[in-house]
N, C-alpha and C positions, 0 to 999 in steps of 0.2 A: 338440613336435608342435603344429601349428596347431590351434586350436579349430574344430570344425565349426560351421557356421551352422545354426540350427534350421530344420526343414522349414517351408516357407511363408514364408521370410524375404523381405524386400523389398530392392530396390536403391535406394539413395539417392545423390543428388549430395552433395558435401561439405557445402554450406550447408544442404541439405534435411535431412540426418541430424541436424545439431545442433538445428535447429528441431523436428524430430520427437521428439528426446530430451527437450527442454524441455517440449514439449506433453505427452508421456506422463508425465513426472515430475510436472507440475502436476496432471494428472488423477488420478494415483495419490494424491498428497498430499491433494487435495480430498476424495477418497473415503475415505481410510484414515488420513491424518495422516503426519507426517514419519517416525515410527518404522517405517512400512510401506515406506518407500522404501529400496531398495538398488540398486547398480549392476547386480548380477546379475539382480534382478527386472526392472529397466528394460530390460536387453538382451533378456530373454525377452518382455517386453510388446510390443516392436516387431519382434522377430525379427531381431536383428543379433548378430554376435559381440561378445564382451566387448572384444576387442582394438580393434574399430571404435569402441566406446563410449569406451574409454580414450584414444583419439586426440583426443577432444573434451573430456573431463572426467577429470582425473587422479584425482579422488576425489569422495566424496559432498558435501563442502563446496563444491567448485567448481560442482557441479550446483545446490546450493541457492542459491548466489550468482546463478546464471543465472536460476533461477526467481524469486528476489526482484527481480532487475533487470527481468524481464518484468512483474512486478506493479507496480513503480513506473512503468514506461513506460505501462502500461494506465491506472493511476490518473491520471497527469499528462495523458495524452491526453483522457481522459474529462472531467477537471476543466476543461481549457482549452476543449474543444469546448462544454461546457455553459455556461461563462462567456461565450463569444463568440456563442452561438447566438441570444440574444434581447436586446432592449433593455428593461431593467428598472431599477428604482431601486437605489441602492447598498444600501439596507436589504434589499431582496428578494434581491440577490446574496449578501449575508452569510447570510441565512436559507437560501438555496439551497445554499450551500457547506457549511454545518453539516449539513443534512439529507443532502446528497450524500455527504459524508465518512462519516457513520455508516452509511448504507444500503449503501455500497460495502463497508465493512469487514465488516458482518455477512453480506453476500452471499458473501464470500470469506474465511471465518474462518481456514482453514488457511494460505492464502496471506498473509493479513494478519499472522499470527503469525510467518511466516518473514521478511517484510519488516521487522518491527520488533522481533523477539524476540531472546532471549538466544543461540541457537545461532550467530548470525553476529556481532552487535554486541558482546555482552558479552565475547566472547573475541577481539575485534579480528580477525575472520576475513573481513571485507569485502574483496573484491578491487577492482581499479580499474574494471572494467566496472560493478559495482554502484554504486560511489561516483559514477561519471560520470552516473548517472541519479537516484540517491537524493538527492544534494545539490541538483541543479536542481529537484527536486520540492519540497524545502523552500524554495528560493529563490522558487519560484512562489507558495507560500503566503505568504512574506514580502512579495512584491510586492502580493498581494491585500490583505493587512492594512495595508500602508503606504498603499494607496489609500483604504481605508475610514477610516483615521486622518485622511488629508488631507480626506476628505469630512465630517469632524466626527462620525463615528459612534462612534469608539473614543477611548480616553484620549489627551489631547494631551500630558500631562506624563510619559509613559512611552515609552521608545524602542520603535520598531516591532519591532525584533528581539526584545526581551524580551516584548512582547505576543504575538508569533508563537509563541515558545516556550511561553508559558503557555496560550494558546488551543489550541495543538496538544496539549499535555499534557492539557487538559480533555477534548478530543474523543477522544483516545486512551484515557483512563481510562474514559469512557462506553462507547466501543466494546468495550473489553476486558471490562467488567462484563456487557455484553450477550452477547458471544461466549462467555464463561466460564459463563454461566447464572445469574449472580447476579441480574440483572434478566431474568427469563424470560417476562415478559408483553409480547409484541410490540405489543400494543395501545397501550402507553404510550410507544413509541419516539418518535413524532412529537411528543408532548407534552413529552418530555424535551428534544428538539432545540429546540423553540420556547422552552422555559424557558431553555436555554443562550443563545440569541440575545437574549432579553429581559434576561438578567443582564448580558451584554456591553454592551448598549445603555444599561441603567440605570446602570451604573458611570460612564459618561461623563456622563450626565445629572445624576447626584448631585453629582459633582465640579464640573460647570459651574454647578449651582445654588448650591453653597456659595461659589463664587468671585465670584458677583454681588454 
């Protein structure tokens, strides 16, 4: 027997329903965390039958992949727009990137955990849609760091790829410590970001100085 659609249900076009489902899932996750998300609750949230929901997402993992892909798309768009919005020095762009990364992560803690956490990546559950946006996001970070290396801000004797991995790991670690409450004084966030930038710049300066 076909499931009845809850009273007050809405009518969606094919693409609109998928977008509405991802929107509703993202909102529930931000409010209550991943554990609070289920396909049944999501169907109830937007007033559609579960059969309509399963037409777009076969299970919870497929939905989490879509939410994570949305997060990477938002992060990449924000980073690109900010990077292209103003004419500033390479040093200021580096500082802006570090601050922007950390501030975005702590503004979207639940989404950030989905994007980079164990539920998807540890168990190799990333689908092609997610990979198609997650990998370009990393490549954009690599492009920025390659540029800063060419500008003489970062180490010249280490590959740009390796520096990108280490810088990303540094920012990720700082973001997670803040999100998880280990660093719970928000007044220190900007100081920590400035310190991270200073350390990145000083490493290059120290090596350059020793080579003279």
